[in-house]
PQR file with spaces between the fields and no chain letter, atoms N, CA, C, O and H, PARSE charges and radii, in Angstrom:
ATOM       1  N    UNK     1       1.182   -1.202   -0.425 -0.4000 1.5000
ATOM       2  CA   UNK     1       0.070    0.259    0.675 -0.0000 2.0000
ATOM       3  C    UNK     1       0.979    1.740    0.041  0.5500 1.7000
ATOM       4  O    UNK     1       2.164    1.647    0.363 -0.5500 1.4000
ATOM       5  N    UNK     2       0.844    2.320   -0.319 -0.4000 1.5000
ATOM       6  CA   UNK     2       1.422    3.598   -1.015 -0.0000 2.0000
ATOM       7  C    UNK     2       1.266    3.914    0.353  0.5500 1.7000
ATOM       8  O    UNK     2       0.320    3.432    0.976 -0.5500 1.4000
ATOM       9  H    UNK     2      -0.119    2.395   -0.580  0.4000 1.0000
ATOM      10  N    UNK     3       2.329    4.892    1.055 -0.4000 1.5000
ATOM      11  CA   UNK     3       2.776    5.215    1.855 -0.0000 2.0000
ATOM      12  C    UNK     3       1.715    6.984    1.992  0.5500 1.7000
ATOM      13  O    UNK     3       1.445    7.579    3.036 -0.5500 1.4000
ATOM      14  H    UNK     3       3.097    5.283    0.549  0.4000 1.0000
ATOM      15  N    UNK     4       1.445    7.281    0.956 -0.4000 1.5000
ATOM      16  CA   UNK     4       0.129    8.831    0.950 -0.0000 2.0000
ATOM      17  C    UNK     4      -0.102    8.268    1.059  0.5500 1.7000
ATOM      18  O    UNK     4       0.245    7.096    0.911 -0.5500 1.4000
ATOM      19  H    UNK     4       1.664    6.798    0.108  0.4000 1.0000
ATOM      20  N    UNK     5      -1.408    9.133    1.641 -0.4000 1.5000
ATOM      21  CA   UNK     5      -3.019    8.740    1.519 -0.0000 2.0000
ATOM      22  C    UNK     5      -3.348   10.324    0.678  0.5500 1.7000
ATOM      23  O    UNK     5      -2.490   11.088    0.237 -0.5500 1.4000
ATOM      24  H    UNK     5      -1.691   10.085    1.760  0.4000 1.0000
ATOM      25  N    UNK     6      -4.855   10.505    0.634 -0.4000 1.5000
ATOM      26  CA   UNK     6      -5.887   12.395    0.640 -0.0000 2.0000
ATOM      27  C    UNK     6      -5.430   11.990   -1.260  0.5500 1.7000
ATOM      28  O    UNK     6      -5.056   11.093   -2.015 -0.5500 1.4000
ATOM      29  H    UNK     6      -5.552    9.884    0.992  0.4000 1.0000
ATOM      30  N    UNK     7      -5.808   13.392   -1.187 -0.4000 1.5000
ATOM      31  CA   UNK     7      -6.458   13.595   -2.628 -0.0000 2.0000
ATOM      32  C    UNK     7      -4.486   14.555   -3.217  0.5500 1.7000
ATOM      33  O    UNK     7      -3.666   15.197   -2.560 -0.5500 1.4000
ATOM      34  H    UNK     7      -6.112   14.121   -0.573  0.4000 1.0000
ATOM      35  N    UNK     8      -4.528   14.228   -4.343 -0.4000 1.5000
ATOM      36  CA   UNK     8      -2.933   14.195   -4.702 -0.0000 2.0000
ATOM      37  C    UNK     8      -3.000   15.851   -5.702  0.5500 1.7000
ATOM      38  O    UNK     8      -3.921   16.401   -6.307 -0.5500 1.4000
ATOM      39  H    UNK     8      -5.194   13.706   -4.876  0.4000 1.0000
ATOM      40  N    UNK     9      -1.334   16.269   -5.444 -0.4000 1.5000
ATOM      41  CA   UNK     9      -1.217   17.651   -5.711 -0.0000 2.0000
ATOM      42  C    UNK     9      -1.502   17.639   -7.429  0.5500 1.7000
ATOM      43  O    UNK     9      -1.378   16.860   -8.374 -0.5500 1.4000
ATOM      44  H    UNK     9      -0.586   15.823   -4.952  0.4000 1.0000
ATOM      45  N    UNK    10      -1.978   19.079   -7.152 -0.4000 1.5000
ATOM      46  CA   UNK    10      -2.290   19.827   -8.688 -0.0000 2.0000
ATOM      47  C    UNK    10      -1.270   20.831   -8.884  0.5500 1.7000
ATOM      48  O    UNK    10      -0.792   21.766   -8.241 -0.5500 1.4000
ATOM      49  H    UNK    10      -2.079   19.712   -6.385  0.4000 1.0000
ATOM      50  N    UNK    11      -1.138   20.371   -9.840 -0.4000 1.5000
ATOM      51  CA   UNK    11       0.379   21.023  -10.137 -0.0000 2.0000
ATOM      52  C    UNK    11       1.578   20.503  -10.000  0.5500 1.7000
ATOM      53  O    UNK    11       1.909   19.317   -9.970 -0.5500 1.4000
ATOM      54  H    UNK    11      -1.526   19.612  -10.362  0.4000 1.0000
ATOM      55  N    UNK    12       2.453   21.827   -9.887 -0.4000 1.5000
ATOM      56  CA   UNK    12       3.688   21.402   -9.496 -0.0000 2.0000
ATOM      57  C    UNK    12       3.959   21.653   -8.401  0.5500 1.7000
ATOM      58  O    UNK    12       4.984   21.229   -7.869 -0.5500 1.4000
ATOM      59  H    UNK    12       2.185   22.790   -9.911  0.4000 1.0000
ATOM      60  N    UNK    13       2.963   22.519   -7.724 -0.4000 1.5000
ATOM      61  CA   UNK    13       3.317   23.700   -6.129 -0.0000 2.0000
ATOM      62  C    UNK    13       1.489   23.095   -5.575  0.5500 1.7000
ATOM      63  O    UNK    13       0.345   23.114   -6.031 -0.5500 1.4000
ATOM      64  H    UNK    13       2.130   22.863   -8.156  0.4000 1.0000
ATOM      65  N    UNK    14       2.375   22.514   -4.081 -0.4000 1.5000
ATOM      66  CA   UNK    14       1.264   21.953   -3.164 -0.0000 2.0000
ATOM      67  C    UNK    14       0.481   23.916   -2.640  0.5500 1.7000
ATOM      68  O    UNK    14       0.970   24.855   -2.011 -0.5500 1.4000
ATOM      69  H    UNK    14       3.304   22.499   -3.711  0.4000 1.0000
ATOM      70  N    UNK    15      -0.720   23.724   -3.251 -0.4000 1.5000
ATOM      71  CA   UNK    15      -1.750   24.928   -2.105 -0.0000 2.0000
ATOM      72  C    UNK    15      -1.511   24.710   -0.664  0.5500 1.7000
ATOM      73  O    UNK    15      -1.848   23.833    0.132 -0.5500 1.4000
ATOM      74  H    UNK    15      -1.118   22.962   -3.762  0.4000 1.0000
ATOM      75  N    UNK    16      -0.763   25.883   -0.585 -0.4000 1.5000
ATOM      76  CA   UNK    16      -1.272   25.932    1.281 -0.0000 2.0000
ATOM      77  C    UNK    16      -1.194   26.595    1.700  0.5500 1.7000
ATOM      78  O    UNK    16      -0.639   26.943    2.742 -0.5500 1.4000
ATOM      79  H    UNK    16      -0.489   26.595   -1.232  0.4000 1.0000
ATOM      80  N    UNK    17      -1.915   27.119    0.775 -0.4000 1.5000
ATOM      81  CA   UNK    17      -1.954   29.235    1.203 -0.0000 2.0000
ATOM      82  C    UNK    17      -3.474   29.330    1.454  0.5500 1.7000
ATOM      83  O    UNK    17      -3.988   28.358    0.899 -0.5500 1.4000
ATOM      84  H    UNK    17      -2.365   26.837   -0.072  0.4000 1.0000
ATOM      85  N    UNK    18      -4.251   29.966    1.956 -0.4000 1.5000
ATOM      86  CA   UNK    18      -6.085   29.894    2.304 -0.0000 2.0000
ATOM      87  C    UNK    18      -6.261   31.812    1.933  0.5500 1.7000
ATOM      88  O    UNK    18      -5.577   32.656    2.512 -0.5500 1.4000
ATOM      89  H    UNK    18      -3.834   30.755    2.406  0.4000 1.0000
ATOM      90  N    UNK    19      -6.894   32.006    1.298 -0.4000 1.5000
ATOM      91  CA   UNK    19      -7.580   33.270    1.386 -0.0000 2.0000
ATOM      92  C    UNK    19      -9.408   33.373    0.864  0.5500 1.7000
ATOM      93  O    UNK    19     -10.095   32.953   -0.068 -0.5500 1.4000
ATOM      94  H    UNK    19      -7.450   31.321    0.828  0.4000 1.0000
ATOM      95  N    UNK    20      -9.610   34.232    2.165 -0.4000 1.5000
ATOM      96  CA   UNK    20     -10.999   34.356    2.248 -0.0000 2.0000
ATOM      97  C    UNK    20     -11.387   35.549    1.992  0.5500 1.7000
ATOM      98  O    UNK    20     -10.677   36.426    2.484 -0.5500 1.4000
ATOM      99  H    UNK    20      -9.052   34.573    2.922  0.4000 1.0000
ATOM     100  N    UNK    21     -12.623   36.017    1.152 -0.4000 1.5000
ATOM     101  CA   UNK    21     -12.616   36.652   -0.086 -0.0000 2.0000
ATOM     102  C    UNK    21     -14.333   37.554    0.632  0.5500 1.7000
ATOM     103  O    UNK    21     -14.728   36.492    1.111 -0.5500 1.4000
ATOM     104  H    UNK    21     -13.200   35.304    0.753  0.4000 1.0000
ATOM     105  N    UNK    22     -15.194   38.309    0.917 -0.4000 1.5000
ATOM     106  CA   UNK    22     -16.416   38.128    1.017 -0.0000 2.0000
ATOM     107  C    UNK    22     -17.127   39.086   -0.613  0.5500 1.7000
ATOM     108  O    UNK    22     -17.160   40.226   -1.076 -0.5500 1.4000
ATOM     109  H    UNK    22     -14.872   39.173    0.528  0.4000 1.0000
ATOM     110  N    UNK    23     -17.483   38.000   -0.873 -0.4000 1.5000
ATOM     111  CA   UNK    23     -18.387   38.187   -2.157 -0.0000 2.0000
ATOM     112  C    UNK    23     -19.916   38.700   -2.016  0.5500 1.7000
ATOM     113  O    UNK    23     -20.783   38.169   -1.321 -0.5500 1.4000
ATOM     114  H    UNK    23     -17.456   37.074   -0.496  0.4000 1.0000
ATOM     115  N    UNK    24     -20.086   40.082   -2.993 -0.4000 1.5000
ATOM     116  CA   UNK    24     -21.877   40.237   -2.889 -0.0000 2.0000
ATOM     117  C    UNK    24     -22.225   39.108   -3.860  0.5500 1.7000
ATOM     118  O    UNK    24     -21.571   38.730   -4.833 -0.5500 1.4000
ATOM     119  H    UNK    24     -19.382   40.513   -3.558  0.4000 1.0000
ATOM     120  N    UNK    25     -23.658   38.544   -3.289 -0.4000 1.5000
ATOM     121  CA   UNK    25     -24.873   37.268   -4.025 -0.0000 2.0000
ATOM     122  C    UNK    25     -24.411   37.152   -5.635  0.5500 1.7000
ATOM     123  O    UNK    25     -24.281   36.059   -6.186 -0.5500 1.4000
ATOM     124  H    UNK    25     -24.189   38.851   -2.499  0.4000 1.0000
ATOM     125  N    UNK    26     -24.237   38.133   -6.151 -0.4000 1.5000
ATOM     126  CA   UNK    26     -23.957   38.706   -7.466 -0.0000 2.0000
ATOM     127  C    UNK    26     -22.863   37.962   -8.426  0.5500 1.7000
ATOM     128  O    UNK    26     -22.902   37.380   -9.510 -0.5500 1.4000
ATOM     129  H    UNK    26     -24.342   39.021   -5.703  0.4000 1.0000
ATOM     130  N    UNK    27     -21.668   38.354   -7.264 -0.4000 1.5000
ATOM     131  CA   UNK    27     -20.119   38.408   -7.621 -0.0000 2.0000
ATOM     132  C    UNK    27     -20.050   36.840   -7.339  0.5500 1.7000
ATOM     133  O    UNK    27     -19.234   36.372   -8.133 -0.5500 1.4000
ATOM     134  H    UNK    27     -21.636   38.827   -6.384  0.4000 1.0000
ATOM     135  N    UNK    28     -20.475   36.046   -6.690 -0.4000 1.5000
ATOM     136  CA   UNK    28     -20.273   34.865   -5.847 -0.0000 2.0000
ATOM     137  C    UNK    28     -21.112   33.460   -7.686  0.5500 1.7000
ATOM     138  O    UNK    28     -20.986   32.385   -8.273 -0.5500 1.4000
ATOM     139  H    UNK    28     -21.138   36.427   -6.046  0.4000 1.0000
ATOM     140  N    UNK    29     -21.899   34.823   -7.609 -0.4000 1.5000
ATOM     141  CA   UNK    29     -23.092   33.523   -9.095 -0.0000 2.0000
ATOM     142  C    UNK    29     -22.329   33.928  -10.153  0.5500 1.7000
ATOM     143  O    UNK    29     -22.037   32.821  -10.606 -0.5500 1.4000
ATOM     144  H    UNK    29     -22.002   35.696   -7.132  0.4000 1.0000
ATOM     145  N    UNK    30     -21.556   35.072  -11.198 -0.4000 1.5000
ATOM     146  CA   UNK    30     -20.890   35.435  -11.458 -0.0000 2.0000
ATOM     147  C    UNK    30     -19.271   34.371  -11.561  0.5500 1.7000
ATOM     148  O    UNK    30     -18.692   34.062  -12.603 -0.5500 1.4000
ATOM     149  H    UNK    30     -21.793   35.972  -10.830  0.4000 1.0000
ATOM     150  N    UNK    31     -19.018   34.141  -10.680 -0.4000 1.5000
ATOM     151  CA   UNK    31     -17.879   33.159  -10.700 -0.0000 2.0000
ATOM     152  C    UNK    31     -17.949   31.348  -10.583  0.5500 1.7000
ATOM     153  O    UNK    31     -17.087   30.552  -10.954 -0.5500 1.4000
ATOM     154  H    UNK    31     -19.488   34.392   -9.834  0.4000 1.0000
ATOM     155  N    UNK    32     -19.668   30.974   -9.751 -0.4000 1.5000
ATOM     156  CA   UNK    32     -20.324   30.140  -10.190 -0.0000 2.0000
ATOM     157  C    UNK    32     -21.117   29.793  -11.635  0.5500 1.7000
ATOM     158  O    UNK    32     -21.694   28.733  -11.879 -0.5500 1.4000
ATOM     159  H    UNK    32     -20.369   31.620   -9.450  0.4000 1.0000
ATOM     160  N    UNK    33     -21.022   30.719  -12.349 -0.4000 1.5000
ATOM     161  CA   UNK    33     -21.529   30.379  -12.909 -0.0000 2.0000
ATOM     162  C    UNK    33     -20.495   30.185  -14.895  0.5500 1.7000
ATOM     163  O    UNK    33     -20.687   29.852  -16.064 -0.5500 1.4000
ATOM     164  H    UNK    33     -20.554   31.580  -12.151  0.4000 1.0000
ATOM     165  N    UNK    34     -19.416   30.718  -13.907 -0.4000 1.5000
ATOM     166  CA   UNK    34     -17.866   30.762  -15.319 -0.0000 2.0000
ATOM     167  C    UNK    34     -17.205   29.704  -14.985  0.5500 1.7000
ATOM     168  O    UNK    34     -16.337   29.180  -15.683 -0.5500 1.4000
ATOM     169  H    UNK    34     -19.261   30.989  -12.957  0.4000 1.0000
ATOM     170  N    UNK    35     -17.681   29.218  -13.588 -0.4000 1.5000
ATOM     171  CA   UNK    35     -16.474   27.943  -13.538 -0.0000 2.0000
ATOM     172  C    UNK    35     -17.315   26.179  -13.940  0.5500 1.7000
ATOM     173  O    UNK    35     -16.852   25.055  -14.131 -0.5500 1.4000
ATOM     174  H    UNK    35     -18.387   29.644  -13.022  0.4000 1.0000
ATOM     175  N    UNK    36     -18.905   26.840  -13.915 -0.4000 1.5000
ATOM     176  CA   UNK    36     -19.836   25.480  -13.921 -0.0000 2.0000
ATOM     177  C    UNK    36     -19.446   25.578  -15.969  0.5500 1.7000
ATOM     178  O    UNK    36     -19.258   24.451  -16.426 -0.5500 1.4000
ATOM     179  H    UNK    36     -19.280   27.754  -13.761  0.4000 1.0000
ATOM     180  N    UNK    37     -19.348   26.620  -16.937 -0.4000 1.5000
ATOM     181  CA   UNK    37     -19.344   27.095  -17.678 -0.0000 2.0000
ATOM     182  C    UNK    37     -17.738   26.108  -18.748  0.5500 1.7000
ATOM     183  O    UNK    37     -17.683   25.369  -19.731 -0.5500 1.4000
ATOM     184  H    UNK    37     -19.501   27.535  -16.566  0.4000 1.0000
ATOM     185  N    UNK    38     -16.567   26.812  -17.615 -0.4000 1.5000
ATOM     186  CA   UNK    38     -15.078   26.473  -18.467 -0.0000 2.0000
ATOM     187  C    UNK    38     -14.541   24.754  -17.026  0.5500 1.7000
ATOM     188  O    UNK    38     -13.397   24.624  -16.591 -0.5500 1.4000
ATOM     189  H    UNK    38     -16.611   27.412  -16.816  0.4000 1.0000
ATOM     190  N    UNK    39     -15.667   23.832  -16.672 -0.4000 1.5000
ATOM     191  CA   UNK    39     -16.009   22.381  -16.128 -0.0000 2.0000
ATOM     192  C    UNK    39     -14.731   22.936  -15.090  0.5500 1.7000
ATOM     193  O    UNK    39     -13.663   22.371  -15.330 -0.5500 1.4000
ATOM     194  H    UNK    39     -16.596   23.938  -17.026  0.4000 1.0000
ATOM     195  N    UNK    40     -14.684   24.030  -13.897 -0.4000 1.5000
ATOM     196  CA   UNK    40     -13.587   23.963  -13.589 -0.0000 2.0000
ATOM     197  C    UNK    40     -14.207   24.061  -11.877  0.5500 1.7000
ATOM     198  O    UNK    40     -15.394   23.916  -11.584 -0.5500 1.4000
ATOM     199  H    UNK    40     -15.551   24.488  -13.702  0.4000 1.0000
ATOM     200  N    UNK    41     -13.436   24.251  -11.193 -0.4000 1.5000
ATOM     201  CA   UNK    41     -13.499   24.529   -8.984 -0.0000 2.0000
ATOM     202  C    UNK    41     -13.586   26.057   -9.650  0.5500 1.7000
ATOM     203  O    UNK    41     -13.605   26.348  -10.846 -0.5500 1.4000
ATOM     204  H    UNK    41     -12.471   24.369  -11.431  0.4000 1.0000
ATOM     205  N    UNK    42     -13.624   26.753   -8.732 -0.4000 1.5000
ATOM     206  CA   UNK    42     -14.022   28.246   -8.092 -0.0000 2.0000
ATOM     207  C    UNK    42     -13.195   29.009   -8.010  0.5500 1.7000
ATOM     208  O    UNK    42     -13.303   30.208   -8.266 -0.5500 1.4000
ATOM     209  H    UNK    42     -13.608   26.516   -7.760  0.4000 1.0000
ATOM     210  N    UNK    43     -11.620   28.083   -7.406 -0.4000 1.5000
ATOM     211  CA   UNK    43     -10.689   28.609   -6.633 -0.0000 2.0000
ATOM     212  C    UNK    43      -9.888   27.979   -8.550  0.5500 1.7000
ATOM     213  O    UNK    43      -9.420   28.965   -9.119 -0.5500 1.4000
ATOM     214  H    UNK    43     -11.532   27.109   -7.198  0.4000 1.0000
ATOM     215  N    UNK    44      -9.757   26.868   -9.272 -0.4000 1.5000
ATOM     216  CA   UNK    44      -9.383   26.803  -10.033 -0.0000 2.0000
ATOM     217  C    UNK    44      -9.719   28.321  -11.332  0.5500 1.7000
ATOM     218  O    UNK    44      -9.089   28.640  -12.340 -0.5500 1.4000
ATOM     219  H    UNK    44     -10.138   26.067   -8.809  0.4000 1.0000
ATOM     220  N    UNK    45     -10.695   28.800  -10.829 -0.4000 1.5000
ATOM     221  CA   UNK    45     -11.639   29.440  -11.643 -0.0000 2.0000
ATOM     222  C    UNK    45     -10.594   31.100  -11.479  0.5500 1.7000
ATOM     223  O    UNK    45     -10.090   31.642  -12.463 -0.5500 1.4000
ATOM     224  H    UNK    45     -11.206   28.541  -10.010  0.4000 1.0000
ATOM     225  N    UNK    46     -10.494   31.541  -10.317 -0.4000 1.5000
ATOM     226  CA   UNK    46     -10.407   32.776   -9.775 -0.0000 2.0000
ATOM     227  C    UNK    46      -9.034   32.443   -9.767  0.5500 1.7000
ATOM     228  O    UNK    46      -8.771   33.224   -8.853 -0.5500 1.4000
ATOM     229  H    UNK    46     -10.903   31.100   -9.519  0.4000 1.0000
ATOM     230  N    UNK    47      -7.769   31.851  -10.068 -0.4000 1.5000
ATOM     231  CA   UNK    47      -6.482   31.514  -10.264 -0.0000 2.0000
ATOM     232  C    UNK    47      -6.702   32.019  -12.097  0.5500 1.7000
ATOM     233  O    UNK    47      -6.184   33.092  -12.406 -0.5500 1.4000
ATOM     234  H    UNK    47      -7.982   31.217  -10.811  0.4000 1.0000
ATOM     235  N    UNK    48      -7.264   31.426  -12.927 -0.4000 1.5000
ATOM     236  CA   UNK    48      -6.810   31.672  -14.179 -0.0000 2.0000
ATOM     237  C    UNK    48      -7.560   33.176  -14.481  0.5500 1.7000
ATOM     238  O    UNK    48      -7.084   33.950  -15.312 -0.5500 1.4000
ATOM     239  H    UNK    48      -7.685   30.554  -12.676  0.4000 1.0000
ATOM     240  N    UNK    49      -8.706   33.471  -13.756 -0.4000 1.5000
ATOM     241  CA   UNK    49      -8.114   34.657  -14.305 -0.0000 2.0000
ATOM     242  C    UNK    49      -7.666   35.558  -13.457  0.5500 1.7000
ATOM     243  O    UNK    49      -8.331   36.581  -13.296 -0.5500 1.4000
ATOM     244  H    UNK    49      -9.092   32.842  -13.081  0.4000 1.0000
ATOM     245  N    UNK    50      -6.355   35.350  -12.686 -0.4000 1.5000
ATOM     246  CA   UNK    50      -5.862   36.195  -11.880 -0.0000 2.0000
ATOM     247  C    UNK    50      -4.735   36.022  -13.059  0.5500 1.7000
ATOM     248  O    UNK    50      -3.858   36.853  -13.291 -0.5500 1.4000
ATOM     249  H    UNK    50      -5.815   34.518  -12.817  0.4000 1.0000
ATOM     250  N    UNK    51      -4.921   34.802  -13.752 -0.4000 1.5000
ATOM     251  CA   UNK    51      -3.170   34.975  -14.335 -0.0000 2.0000
ATOM     252  C    UNK    51      -3.606   35.069  -16.172  0.5500 1.7000
ATOM     253  O    UNK    51      -2.712   34.754  -16.958 -0.5500 1.4000
ATOM     254  H    UNK    51      -5.633   34.126  -13.564  0.4000 1.0000
ATOM     255  N    UNK    52      -4.912   35.484  -16.711 -0.4000 1.5000
ATOM     256  CA   UNK    52      -5.698   35.889  -17.575 -0.0000 2.0000
ATOM     257  C    UNK    52      -4.652   37.788  -17.026  0.5500 1.7000
ATOM     258  O    UNK    52      -3.583   38.115  -17.541 -0.5500 1.4000
ATOM     259  H    UNK    52      -5.638   35.740  -16.072  0.4000 1.0000
ATOM     260  N    UNK    53      -5.297   38.517  -16.097 -0.4000 1.5000
ATOM     261  CA   UNK    53      -5.094   39.933  -15.737 -0.0000 2.0000
ATOM     262  C    UNK    53      -3.962   39.573  -15.735  0.5500 1.7000
ATOM     263  O    UNK    53      -3.527   39.782  -16.867 -0.5500 1.4000
ATOM     264  H    UNK    53      -6.165   38.251  -15.678  0.4000 1.0000
ATOM     265  N    UNK    54      -2.811   38.915  -14.785 -0.4000 1.5000
ATOM     266  CA   UNK    54      -0.825   39.276  -15.218 -0.0000 2.0000
ATOM     267  C    UNK    54      -0.701   39.187  -16.501  0.5500 1.7000
ATOM     268  O    UNK    54       0.210   39.963  -16.789 -0.5500 1.4000
ATOM     269  H    UNK    54      -3.165   38.745  -13.865  0.4000 1.0000
ATOM     270  N    UNK    55      -1.271   38.457  -17.879 -0.4000 1.5000
ATOM     271  CA   UNK    55      -0.445   38.509  -18.907 -0.0000 2.0000
ATOM     272  C    UNK    55      -1.001   39.590  -19.912  0.5500 1.7000
ATOM     273  O    UNK    55      -0.716   39.600  -21.110 -0.5500 1.4000
ATOM     274  H    UNK    55      -2.011   37.827  -17.645  0.4000 1.0000
ATOM     275  N    UNK    56      -1.890   40.568  -19.239 -0.4000 1.5000
ATOM     276  CA   UNK    56      -2.959   41.478  -20.464 -0.0000 2.0000
ATOM     277  C    UNK    56      -1.093   42.331  -19.436  0.5500 1.7000
ATOM     278  O    UNK    56      -0.129   41.852  -20.032 -0.5500 1.4000
ATOM     279  H    UNK    56      -2.122   40.560  -18.266  0.4000 1.0000
ATOM     280  N    UNK    57      -0.766   42.969  -18.658 -0.4000 1.5000
ATOM     281  CA   UNK    57       0.534   43.444  -18.656 -0.0000 2.0000
ATOM     282  C    UNK    57       1.966   43.687  -19.390  0.5500 1.7000
ATOM     283  O    UNK    57       2.881   44.249  -18.788 -0.5500 1.4000
ATOM     284  H    UNK    57      -1.550   43.358  -18.174  0.4000 1.0000
């Protein structure tokens, strides 16, 4: 049996930092809608949005 158990790490780096954000219902629903359309988690949707903003620089 494998000594490692639990959810596998996504990508190269371990996601061990947490961020709590207060949103309006509309903002939350927008994130959920985009996540559903892209078939991503809400966290992955937000990370992808940040990457898009960084690439516009």
